[in-house]
C-alpha atoms as one frame of an Amber mdcrd trajectory, in Angstrom:
protein
  -0.075   0.188  -0.210   1.500   3.575  -1.073   1.865   6.558   0.213  -1.970
   8.898   0.056  -1.709  11.161  -2.847  -1.416  14.601  -1.777  -3.970  17.258
  -2.420  -3.113  20.139  -5.011  -3.037  22.454  -2.322  -0.278  20.216  -0.868
   1.930  18.989  -3.490   5.452  21.482  -4.057   4.951  21.955  -7.329   6.034
  25.727  -7.398  10.244  26.496  -7.444  12.061  29.783  -6.484  15.394  30.288
  -8.245  17.976  33.033  -6.732  21.476  33.956  -7.391  23.766  34.188  -4.946
  27.432  34.183  -4.373  29.711  31.365  -3.590  30.040  32.258  -0.343  26.425
  33.359   0.345  25.960  29.479  -0.735  28.521  27.615   1.022  27.240  29.647
   4.286  23.556  29.073   3.812  24.993  24.801   3.240  27.135  24.949   6.477
  24.130  26.332   8.166  21.959  24.000   6.799  24.021  21.018   8.110  24.692
  22.105  11.262  20.754  22.101  11.497  20.408  18.595  10.442  18.177  19.915
   7.738  18.307  19.286   3.504  19.006  22.674   1.969  15.628  22.877   0.655
  13.467  22.520   3.750  16.449  24.674   5.577  15.673  27.513   3.416  12.013
  26.843   3.017  11.627  27.021   6.651  13.516  30.084   6.789  12.083  31.868
   4.047   8.844  30.944   5.763   9.802  32.070   8.983   9.016  28.493  10.784
  10.280  27.822  14.133  13.019  25.124  14.309  15.669  24.544  16.430  18.922
  25.590  14.513  20.948  22.855  15.961  20.241  19.020  15.436  20.073  17.207
  19.147  22.844  15.683  20.560  24.775  17.427  18.038  28.395  19.247  19.155
  28.042  22.628  16.984  31.708  23.570  17.232  32.624  20.256  15.793  30.276
  19.869  13.148  31.310  23.923  12.079  34.894  22.587  11.766  34.738  19.497
  10.347  32.320  21.204   7.854  35.024  24.048   7.604  37.704  21.427   6.552
  34.996  19.831   3.997  35.007  23.102   2.252  38.714  23.334   1.978  39.043
  20.030   0.753  36.316  20.938  -1.971  38.499  23.894  -2.552  41.224  22.080
  -2.700  40.247  19.838  -5.238  39.112  22.568  -7.484  42.943  23.972  -6.942
  44.111  20.719  -7.899  43.373  21.173 -11.775  45.868  24.430 -11.581  48.465
  22.973  -9.253  48.451  23.249  -5.770  51.288  24.015  -2.990  51.445  20.348
  -1.415  52.405  21.676   2.043  48.564  23.020   1.919  47.399  19.724   1.289
  49.497  18.422   4.320  48.618  21.129   6.977  44.679  20.166   5.702  45.323
  16.636   6.475  47.106  17.393   9.555  43.779  19.732  10.631  41.872  16.910
   9.516  43.314  13.867  11.628  43.346  16.046  15.018  39.534  16.630  14.435
  38.686  13.320  14.117  41.031  12.168  16.804  38.787  14.570  18.912  35.658
  13.201  18.117  36.848   9.537  18.328  37.885  10.789  21.645  35.017  13.349
  22.960  32.256  11.544  20.818  30.443  13.736  18.706
């Protein structure tokens, strides 16, 4: 038995497009990740001014922020690798990642 069909008023058929800078989009993605929501759900809740807890229950906000920041740096490094990048930058980033993961293993998330 499948899910009941939604009424016309319940279906999300409309879209909203907006232009953002890379930094703005990254910031919104970070905030959505910290809140534990998908990007679409996070934006919808903000736009519609729904009340929600900005942090997922039981999460370590600072740790999530640091891991997300490292993830963004890794993505940036991947883009930079096409043009060639300084190997010491990769080494520094991997050291930071290892330290943060050790913290998770010791303290838990």
